[in-house]
C-alpha positions as CSV (number, residue, x, y, z in Angstrom):
1,X,103.2,108.8,119.6
2,X,103.6,106.2,116.8
3,X,106.4,105.9,114.3
4,X,106.1,106.2,110.6
5,X,106.3,102.9,108.0
6,X,109.2,104.0,107.4
7,X,110.1,104.6,111.0
8,X,109.7,101.5,111.2
9,X,111.3,99.9,108.9
10,X,114.6,101.5,109.6
11,X,114.5,103.2,106.2
12,X,113.5,107.1,105.7
13,X,111.2,108.4,103.5
14,X,114.6,110.3,102.3
15,X,116.2,106.3,101.2
16,X,112.5,104.8,99.7
17,X,112.1,107.7,97.8
18,X,116.5,107.8,97.1
19,X,115.5,104.0,95.7
20,X,112.1,104.3,94.0
21,X,114.4,106.9,91.5
22,X,117.2,104.8,91.1
23,X,115.4,101.8,90.2
24,X,113.8,103.9,87.8
25,X,117.3,104.3,86.5
26,X,116.0,108.7,87.0
27,X,118.9,112.0,87.6
28,X,117.5,114.3,90.0
29,X,117.2,116.5,86.9
30,X,114.7,114.3,85.4
31,X,112.8,113.9,88.2
32,X,112.9,117.8,87.6
33,X,111.0,118.4,85.2
34,X,109.2,115.4,84.9
35,X,107.9,116.8,88.4
36,X,109.0,120.0,88.2
37,X,109.9,120.3,91.9
38,X,113.4,121.6,92.0
39,X,116.7,118.7,92.0
40,X,117.7,121.5,95.1
41,X,114.5,120.7,97.5
42,X,114.7,116.4,96.2
43,X,118.0,116.2,96.9
44,X,117.5,118.2,100.5
45,X,114.4,115.6,101.2
46,X,116.9,112.0,99.4
47,X,118.8,113.2,103.1
48,X,116.8,113.5,105.6
49,X,117.0,117.5,105.2
50,X,113.1,117.5,105.1
51,X,110.8,115.2,107.2
52,X,107.7,116.4,106.2
53,X,107.5,117.3,102.4
54,X,104.2,118.9,101.0
55,X,101.5,115.6,99.7
56,X,100.9,118.1,97.1
57,X,105.4,117.4,96.4
58,X,104.5,113.7,97.4
59,X,102.0,113.4,95.1
60,X,103.3,113.6,92.0
61,X,106.3,111.9,93.5
62,X,103.7,109.1,93.5
63,X,102.8,109.9,90.0
64,X,106.6,110.0,87.8
65,X,107.3,107.2,90.8
66,X,104.5,104.7,90.6
67,X,104.0,104.9,94.3
68,X,100.6,104.5,95.8
69,X,100.2,108.3,96.8
70,X,99.5,106.6,100.1
71,X,102.4,105.1,100.7
72,X,104.1,108.4,100.2
73,X,102.4,109.6,102.9
74,X,102.3,106.6,105.5
75,X,106.2,107.7,104.9
76,X,105.6,110.7,105.2
77,X,103.9,110.6,108.2
78,X,100.4,111.9,107.6
79,X,98.8,109.0,108.3
80,X,99.8,105.8,109.9
81,X,99.6,102.5,107.5
82,X,96.2,100.5,107.6
83,X,96.4,97.1,107.7
84,X,96.2,95.1,104.3
85,X,96.2,97.7,101.9
86,X,99.0,96.4,99.7
87,X,102.6,97.3,99.7
88,X,104.0,98.2,103.7
89,X,106.9,100.3,102.2
90,X,107.9,102.5,99.1
91,X,110.7,99.3,98.1
92,X,107.7,98.2,98.2
93,X,105.3,99.4,96.1
94,X,107.5,99.9,93.8
95,X,108.2,95.8,93.5
96,X,104.0,95.4,94.2
97,X,103.7,93.2,90.9
98,X,106.7,90.6,93.2
99,X,103.5,89.2,95.2
100,X,104.1,89.2,98.7
101,X,106.6,90.0,100.1
102,X,107.8,90.0,104.2
103,X,108.9,93.8,104.2
104,X,112.5,92.5,105.3
105,X,112.4,90.8,102.1
106,X,111.0,94.1,99.6
107,X,113.6,96.1,101.0
108,X,116.7,93.7,100.0
109,X,114.9,93.6,96.3
110,X,115.4,97.4,96.3
111,X,118.6,97.2,97.6
112,X,119.8,94.4,95.6
113,X,118.2,96.0,93.0
114,X,119.3,99.5,92.8
115,X,122.8,97.4,92.9
116,X,122.4,96.0,89.6
117,X,120.7,98.6,87.9
118,X,123.3,100.8,89.1
119,X,126.4,98.3,87.4
120,X,124.5,98.2,83.9
121,X,125.8,100.9,83.4
């Protein structure tokens, strides 16, 4: 069995979704309002209690987080990574405007940016 893109990167789908939400300074309730997906379900998803969410929910999250739907589908394990197909991780999709980055740079930048923004309260 081939691991999905987030498993290869060491970051789960849930952790990637949490990073995307935090980069946008959104609460779970705000995501619920924007997508119609319950905050309880979102919390379970971010805490990796739900491993393979509905593609319908992933589509709603992709639209709200401005992340390519295909990246979320790959991260959820619905299909494997296509070569030269844009961002390699959820964090990379959120940071794609920065230009070409390695997978490690994408993850480190997303984590650091989320940390910085959390301190700006």
